[in-house]
Phi, psi and omega in degrees: 000338180299322179297323177297320180297315179296318177299318180297316178298319177296318178302314181299313181295315182299323184263009174075022178276135174268119184303321182296335183291333178241000179300311182292328178294317181291337177304326180302334182279350181298333182293345180098342181275345178079180178234143180290147178302320180300315180295322178297313179297313182301320181292331183260351188298333179285342183255330186226158176285162179302319179300317179296319180296318178296322175300316181298315179300315177300318180295321178302321180285312182301320182270013174063030176267342180206163173228156180251130179228149173265116180230121179050049178063024179229129175283128182241145172258121178240132178289141171279175177300320177299319178295318178298319178297316180296318179296317179298317179294316179298319179297319180293323177294330181271003176090010177283139177271138178294142179272133181253000000 
């Protein structure tokens, strides 16, 4: 799975995504309830084009960092365990303290 993480990081850099720009958004998915795809798009739309955001969502799924589920007529992005681990590692690298 480490190779997927490295590939995902290369993908982000190659396509000009700033990890910090969606890190806090993905934190919302830690609760287990996920974040709606619409909310995720809305939060990033001022920084990226719709096409880029859709690419990012696809990459999160392809690299096994998130999954998309339909819950109560709403598409949700939920982090996988690999995604949660990556977010925790990124937060620690950025100086965020873990919440206990």
